[in-house]
Structures are given as C-alpha cells and as structure tokens.
N, C-alpha and C positions, 0 to 999 in steps of 0.2 A: 504494500500500500504506500502511496506517496501523495504529497500535497504540492500543488502548483501555486505559488504565491506571487501575486501581481502587486507591484508597488508603484505609486504615483508621486509626482513632485511638481511644484509650480515652476521649478527651475531645472536647468541641466544638472545632471548628477556627476560630480567629479570624484574619482576614486583612484588610489594608487593601483598599479598593475597587479600587485599582490594583495588582494583584499579578502582572501579566504578566511583569515582569522576574524574579520569583521562580521561575515555571515555566520560563522560559528558562534560568535558572541550574541548575535541577534537570536539565534535558535535557543541558546541557554536562557537568555533573558525573557523570552516569550513564554517559557514554561511556567505554569501557575502552581504546580505541585512542587513545593520546596524539597520534599524528600526525594522525589524523582530527579530534580535538578541536581541535588548534591550527589545522588547515586551515580548519575552519568558523569558528572564533572570530576568526582573524586575516586570513583571505583569502576563501574561498568561490569560487564559479564566476563567472567574469567575462565580460562582454560589453561591449566598448569600455570606457567609464568606469563601468559599472554592475557591482555585485557582488551575487550572489544566494546565499543560504545554502541555498535549496531545501528548506526544511522549514517546516511551519506547525503551529500547535496551537490547540486550542479553549479556550474559557473553562472554568472548573471547573463541573462539573455535580453537583447534589445538592440536598437540602433546605437552605434558607438563610433567614436573616433579615437585613435591611439596617438598620444603625443610621445614620440620616442625620446625627445630630449628630457622631458620632465618625468618620463615613465608613468604617465597618468592616462586613464581612460575617461573619456567624456561621453556619458550616456544621455540619449534623448528619452525622457520618460514617455510611456511607462517602461519599467523593467520587470523581469520575472525570474524566478529560480525554483527548482524542485527540491523537496526534502523527502527522503524515502527511508523506511524502516520496516523490519518484520514485527516490531513491537507495536501493536495496534494502540495500546493504552498511551504510549508515548505520543503518537501522532494525534490521538484524540485530545490529549491535554494541550499539545502544541497548537492545535486548531483553535481551541477555546481561547488560548492566550493571544494568538495572533489577531483573531477577530476582535478581542477586547482592547487592542492597542489603538489609542486615538491618533497618535503620531509616533514616530520613531526616528532615530538617527543612525545613519550608516556613514561612518566617518564624520564629516561636518555637514552632511546632507540631511535636511529635514524631509522625511518621507511620510506617506500615509498609505495604509493598506487599501488597495483597490478591491481585490477579490481573492478568494482562496478556493481552488478547485480540488476535489478529491478524485484521485485516479486509482482504480483497483489494479492489483497484480494480474497480468495476463495469464492465460493457461499455457503451461509448457508440457511437452510430450517427449518421452525418451527417444523415440524413433525419428526425431526431427532435429534439424540444425537451424540456428537463428542468427541472422545478420544483425549486428548491433552497432550503434553509433555512440561514442563516448560523449557524455554531457559534462564530465570533469575527467582529468587525466587518470589513467590507470597506472599504478606503480607496483613493481615487484622487486624486492631487494634482499640481499643477505649482508650480515655483518661479518666481515673477514678480519682475521688477525694478521698483522704484519710481522716480519722477522724480528722487528725491534720490540714486539710485545704490545704494540698499539692496535687500535681498531680502525677499520676502514669500511665504509658502506659502499657496496657495489650494486648498482641498479641494472637490472637485466633488460635486454631488448626483446621485443616480441619474436625476433628471429632466433632467439636462443631457447633451447628446450626447457631450461630451468624456469622460464617465464610462465609457461602453462602449468608446470609442476607446482610452483610456489602458489599460484592462484588457486589451484585445486586444493592444496594443503591448507590454505587459509580458509576456504569454505568448509572443509572438514572440521576445523577448529571452531568455526562459528556455529556449526550445527551442534557440536558438543556443548559449547558455552551457553547457547540460548535454549536449545531443546533437550539437552542431555541425551542426544542420540549419537550412535556410532555410525558415521558415514564413510569410514575408511575404505569400504569396498565399493562405494558408489562411483560411477564414472562421471568425469567432467573434463572438458578440454576447451581451450580457446586458441584460435588459429588466426594468423594474419599472413600466411604464406602468399595467398593470392591477392592480398591487399597491401603488400609491402610498400607500394608506391602511394598508398592512401592513408598511411599513418605517419605521424610526425612527433618527434620528441619535443617536450616542453619542459622548462625549468621553472620551478616555483620557489620563491623565498618565503617560507612560512616561519615567522618569528625568528629570523636570522638563521634558519636552517634551510639549506638548499636541498630540494627534493626534485628528482627527475621522474617524469611520467610520460605517457603516450596518449595522444588524441587521435581520433580517426575511427575507421570501421574495422570490426572483427567479426569472426564467426564463432559461436559457442554451441556446444551440444553436451548432453549428459542426462543424469537422472533428474526428474522434475523437482525433487526436493532441493537439489543443488542449484538448479537454474532459478528457482523461486527465491532462494536465499541470495543468490548473486544479484537478482533484480532488486530485491528489497533492501539489502544491506550494503550493496556495492561489491565490486570485485577488487582483488588486490588489497594492499595495505593503506593505512591512513585515511580511511573513508570519512571519519568524523572531522577531518581537517580539510575536506573538500576534494576527495579523490575517489575515483572508481565508480561513479554513477553512470549508467548507460540507458539508452532507449532502444527498443526493438524497431528496426526499420520495416 
C-alpha cells in the first residue's frame, strides 16, 4: 500500500539537490502516534543485527529546473511524492497526520497539502516477470575491510551478480523482521541485462554520507510474497532514506 501526496505552494519551490532527509523528516513529523514515531525513529523491525524501518519514498515529482552552479532544484508547484509500506497501520496514521496539516515547511518553502491518494498493492504472480521503473535510486552494497584494518563501502552495479543476490537477501530479511516468516527458499531476481543502456548511476549526499544508487528500468520476477514486499517496502538498502521505491510499468 502507498500514499501519493500532492503539495501546493503560492511560490516556486527551491530545494537543494539532496533533499531526501527533508522528506524523511516530513514523514516522521506527520505521524500522530508518538509511540509509532519513536519506534520507527529509534528502533524499527529487527533481524539479527539489521534494522528495517519498512517504508520507502520516491523523489519529488513535478516540473523543475536544475541550477548546476548552486546545486539547487526549482520546482513549479504542485509537486508530489509517494510513500509506501507493508505496515498498513503506519500508512493509516500517516494519512491522518498529513490530512491534518494546515501548512508545512520543506526547507524554507511554505507548502500546503493539496490531496492524498491511496494506491493499493498490485497483484503479483510467480509465473510472470514485471518491468519496473525506479521512483528513487536502488542501492546494493557491502562493507569491505581493507588490508590496513579499515572499512570501505562498495556499491554494486546492476551488471554484477552480487546486485541481485544482495537485493534478494535483503527481502528475505525483511520478511523475517516484519512477518517472522522464513523466505530463504523463495525465488526472486532483478535483471537489467537488456536494459543496461537505460539505467544510470546517481550519487546522493545524505547527511554528509555519499550513497551510490541506480535509476532506470529493471525486470523483476519471483514469489508473490517477495514481489509484494519489494513493492511495498522498496528494494535494496536505505529505503527509509529515500531509496528503492519503484512503479510497475
């Protein structure tokens, strides 16, 4: 399940190119259930040492102009973005909170909620493949140890086999954390071999941390439970920071 939030403004909306943390803050602030807000912000759903917030959101959508020198984006209102989660109660609470906002700020921009649309999760089938388009970058990475004993983050390309393996493993952990189910034998794959010319790498600076991800079109297939979790919670890592949300073409 996901929400499509439309925001209006009387003026043009100016934002830095890396605005993901602002949207994340908007989501937390809109929650009216304080215990839910604290749970997501401070804890989340756990699997061994991994923590999952189990929500994802898209980039802002709307007419825009990019100022390369100032690294700013100037949007012409209205703008919109999607928020998705398998946790229905979270989205219901978020919906109530968003509707109750008289006005809000995104950066220095004073905005108003235009409308909020509810979109149900589509039906997925195991014997089918689905072409998807990323609404926010998908990222898959490993933390490697250097010869000097330090740590280095390696971000995988969709053309590397580890990319699909890590995304599948991530979904298995989400199924265990949220539903307490063992999905270790369930199939899932994401492929971009025939789409290699239609994907592009993007770099996001999230609170002074550089994250590499991929935008574009992919093809996914697998067990319906895995596909539904992928759609609702996002694929790959760092979903609650604005990564991994897709739409079915």
